[in-house]
N, C-alpha and C positions, 0 to 999 in steps of 0.2 A: 506348404501353401499358407499364405497369410490370410487372416480373417478380416472381413470387411465389416465396419460398424456404421450404423446409421442412427442419427438422432434427429429429432424434429423440433422446430421452433415455431410456435403459433403466430399467426397473423390475424389480427382482429379487425372487425369493421367498426363503424362509428358507434354502434350499440354495444361494443365489446363482446360480440359473439364471434366465435372462431370462423374465419373465412377460409383459411387454408393453413398449410404448414410448409415451411421451407425445410427440405430434407438435406441434412448436413452430413458430410462424408468423413470417414476416418479409416485409413489403412491400418491394419492390425500391427504393422511393424514400424509405424511412425507416430510421433507425438502430435503432429498437426496435420490438418487436412491438406493444406497447400504449403509445401516446403520446397526449398531449392532442389531442383532436379526432379521434382515430383511430376508425374505424368497426369496432367489435368484431363486430357482426353480419356485416359483409362479410368480416371475417377468418375467422370460423367457416365461412362459405360457401366462401371461397377454399381453406381447408384441406381441406374435404370434396371440392371439385372437383379440386384438385391431387392429393390423396392417392388418391382412388378412380378418377379418370378419366385424368388426364394421366400420372401416374407409376405407378399401379397399387398398391393397398394391399399386396399380397403382396410386391412388390419393396421396400417400405419396412419392413414389420414381419414378413414371413415368416408362420410359423404362430402368431405371438404376438398379444396384444391391442393395439388401437390406442386410446389415451386421447386424447379430443378435448375441448377447452374449448367449452362452450356458454354463450352469453349468454342473457339473458331472452327476447329476441325469437326467438333460434334454438330455444329450447325450445318456444315456442308454435308457431312456423312451421317444423316439421321435416319437411315433405313431401319435401324434396329429399334426405333422408338415404337412402342406398342400403340395401338389405336384407341387409347383412352382420351380422346380429344377434349372431352368435357371436364376432365380431371386435371390436366397438365397445364402449368404455367411455365413457359420456357424463359429463363432468365438469361439475357445476353450480358456477359461479363463486361466490365468497364474498360478492359484493355483491348477489346475487339474493335478494329477500325471498320468504318462503313464502306468497305470495298464493294464493287458491283456484284461479285458472286455471293457475297455475304447477304447483301440486300435481297437478291433473288431467292436465296435459300430461306430467309426469314419470311418473305412473301409467300412462298410455298407452304411453310409451316402454318402461317396465319390462315391461308386459304383452306388448309386441311382441317381447320377448326380449333387449333391450339391458341391459347392466350399467350401474348408476348409481353415480357417485362424487361425494361432497361434497368440494370443493376448498378448501384452506387453511382447514380447519374449526376454529373456536373455539366451544366449547359455549355454547348459549343455548337455553332451553326453547322458544322460538318456532320453532326449526328441527325440533322433534320430528316434525311431519307428513312432512317430507322425509326425516328420518333413518329413519323406518319404511319408506321406499321404497328406501333406499340399500343397496347391496351392499358398498361400500367407502367408508371415510372417510380422507381425506388430511390429515395433520397436519404443518404446517410447523414444524420444530424451532427455527427462528429466532424464532418468535413466542411461544414458551412457555418458562418456566423448567423445570428438571427436576422440581420439585414439581408444577407445573401439568400437565406431561406425564403424570406418574403419575396425577394426579386424572382427567385425560381418559380414560386407559386404564381406570381403575376404573369410570367412568360408561359408556363405550361398549362395552366387551367383553361385558357381560351382554346387550346389545341384539342380539348376533349378527352384527354387521357385521365385515368384515375391516378391519384397520388398516394404513394405508400411511404410512410416515415419509418426508417430503419434506426436501430439502436436507440429506441425510446426507453430511457432508463428510469424516469420519474413521472409521477402524475402531473407535475408542472409542465414537463415537456409534452406529455400527451395532450393536456388541455390547450397549450399553445398551438400545436399542430392541428387539433380539432377546430379551433377558432379560425385558423388560416385556411381551412377547407380541405384538409387531407381526408382521404377516404378509408385508408387502411393504416394499421399501426403494428410494428414489430419490435419487440424488445422485452425487457424484464420488468417493466413498470408495474404490471399487474401482480407480480409475486412479491412486491415490496410494499411496506406500509406507507400510507399517505399520512405522515406524522404531522399533527398540528399541536401547537402549544397547549390548546385547551382539551386535547384528547384525554378521556378517562373511560374506564370500563363501566358500562351501564349496569344497573342493578340486576337486570334479567340475564345479562351476559356473565356477570360474576357467578350467579346461581348455576348457569349452564356449565361454566368452567369447573366449578366445584363438583358438579354432577359427573363430569368427565373424569376428574381426578379420582372420585370415589369408585367409579366403574373400573378404572384401570389400576386400582390398588392390587398389589401382588397377592395379598392374603385374602382377598374377597372370595367368598364362597358362593356357590350357585344360588342358594336360597337368599343370601344377602343381596345378590345382584337383582334378582327378581323383585325383591322388596324395594330396592332403590328406584328401579324403573317405574314400578307401579305407582309411586308417589307423584309422578309427573304424568297427568292424564294425557296431555297433548303428545308427549313423547311415546307413551304406551300405544296410543291409537296409530301414530305414524309408523311405529315399528311393526305393529301387527299388519297394517296395510302393506308394508314393504315385504315382510316375510311371506305374506299370502299372495304376492305378485307373481307374475310369470317368471321373474328372474330366478326364483328358487324352485319352481316347478313341483310344489308339494302335491302329494296324492290327495290328502284331505286337509281341510282348512284348520288353521291354528286359531283358537278362540281366546287364549289368555297368554299373558306374559310368562307365567310359570310353565305353561305348555311349550311356548316358543323356546324358552331357555333350556328346557329339558331336551327338546328336539335338536337345537343347534349346538348345544354344549356351551360351557362357560366361556371358552376363548373366543369362539365365533360371535357369541352374543355380546361380549365386551366390545369387540371392535365395530360391530354393526351399530351398536348403541352410540359409540363415539362418532361414527360417520353421520348418523342422523342428527345428533346434537349439534355438530359443527355445521351441517347444512342449514339448520334452523337459526343459528346464532346471529348471522348477519345476512343482508341481501346483496352479497357480492355476485359478480358475474359467474355463471356456471363454469367458465373456463378455469377459475381459481379453484373450484372444488375438484375439477378433474385433475389439476396439477397436484393438489394436496393428496388425492387418492393415489396418483401415480407414484409420488415420492414415498408415501407410506408403504405401498405395496412393494416397491423396489427394495426398500430397507428390509422389509420382512423376508423377501425372497433371498436376500444376501446374508441372512443370519446363518452361521455355519453349522450349528449343532442339529438343527431340525427339531429341537424341542419346542413344543407348542407354546409354552409360557414365554420362552425367550423370543420366539417369532412374534408373539403379541407385543412384547416389549419393544422390538425394533419397529414394528408397525406404528405403535403409539409415538415413538420418537419422531418418525417421519411426519406423522399427522400433526403433532404439536409444534413442529418446526415451522408450520405455516400460520400459526396463530397470529403472528405480528401482522401479516397481510390481511387476515380476516378482520382484525380489530383495529388496524391502523395505529399500532403502538409498538415501541421497541419490545422485542421478545423478553428482555430482562424485566420490563415493567409488567408484562402480562403474567409471567410466572409467579410474581409476588402474591397473586391471589390464589395460588395453587399449593396445596400441601404435598409437594413432590419429593421423592427420595433424592438424596444428595448425589448419588451416582448418576441418576437420570438427569438431574439439572446440569451436572458437569458435561455429560454427553451432549445435551441439548444446546447449552450456551457456549461451551468451549471445545466441543468435538473431542472430548477425552475418551480414552478406552477404545476397545474394538468397535462398540456400537457407534460412538461419536465419530471415529475415523471413517466408518462405513457411511454414515450420514454425510460427511464431508465429500466423500467420493460420489455419492448420489447427487449432491448439489452440483458438483463439477460436471458430471455427465449431463445433467439436466441443462446446463448452460453451454454444453459442447466445449468445455474447457478440458481438452483431451490430456494436456500435460499434467494438470492438477489431478485429474481423475486417475492417473497412474500411481499417485502417492497414497497408499493405503493398503489394507489387508486383502482387498478383493482383486482378483485378476481381471484383465480387460475382457476376456471372454465371458466371465461371470457377469460383469456389468452389462454387457451387450444383451445377453440372454434375458437377464432380469428386467432390463429396461423395456424390451419389446413385449415381454409377458405382462409387465405392469401397465403399459399404456393400453393394451387391449382390454385388460380387466377394468382399468379406471374409466375408460370411455364408456364401456357397457354399464358400469355401476352408476356413473354420473348421469347417463341418459335415463336410467330407471328412476333415480331420485328426482329428476326434472318432471318425469311423467306423474309422479306422486303429488307434485305441487299444482298440477292442473286439474 
């Protein structure tokens, strides 16, 4: 029996808060979700079964919307669709013709409370009957010139639909779409640096990076770690607040960094310190922190030996791989400020060695690049299990960090 894999791609609103996730499918025996001879109807069914029954929709998207691709037959035969009307956005694929029975099926789904989205939409008058039923129209930036994009906005906005820009790869594209009046944005722009010629690391950020480097040194001892943390009053207070929060569920309150370090242990204290430092370093959208945590945790879970120090190394590698997006600088420039080991640098910058190859697979899975995700030391099943465990942990941890900021 083949294993089914699901990944999620975030969809942001105009404030860069997560509005929902598109759930992306992969069959365990194929490199791509949609291949020649592939049963798209079965894919839709598998996504529904896996996301709602086996994995639990709340574990995948939390309180956010779930965008699901629907084929022609899936629209007509939608009896198996669970009654989570407030959660589901039904995406009508671009190759579906607006036939009478399709329009009637979509109307029934809308009347049942589901949100309707037109996927990869290019305007044609024949789609007007479906457009009148749609709540959201998704426009692929790769398919249109800038002028065509503007023309589509001018036509669609007066119709009262929300506009979602797909394949937004850069901050420049995001800003353009925002200025044009798009409501939602989907793509990898948030996880990439907004590089400007004048960018340089601020003095406080250099200190934070150096603190992270010290914390993650391999030979640091538990007493040294407590001393390093105590020198930063703000960090110490936030760590204590975090450790005493409901997240950890301690029986008695921890009152000092030394007590916290003794309670959590060296390795746990190291990576919780790194997380808090990173969350304080810049005021990026919470979604980027959630992505960083998910990437780091997934790397940690894929470390093969189970050794605590090695797992911490993999976690750190995943976390540091997001520094370019946090600081809006090329990663090679960021690490110049850090006294990092040569093997760590090689893994981070060039994906060398087992840890670097694992990071490369994690990055590919994150982008739903299934073919590239196959190339590396980790098996597909390992990647899938680690990914879903990581997103659950990352979402919970990110939420807790946001609570501490309020």
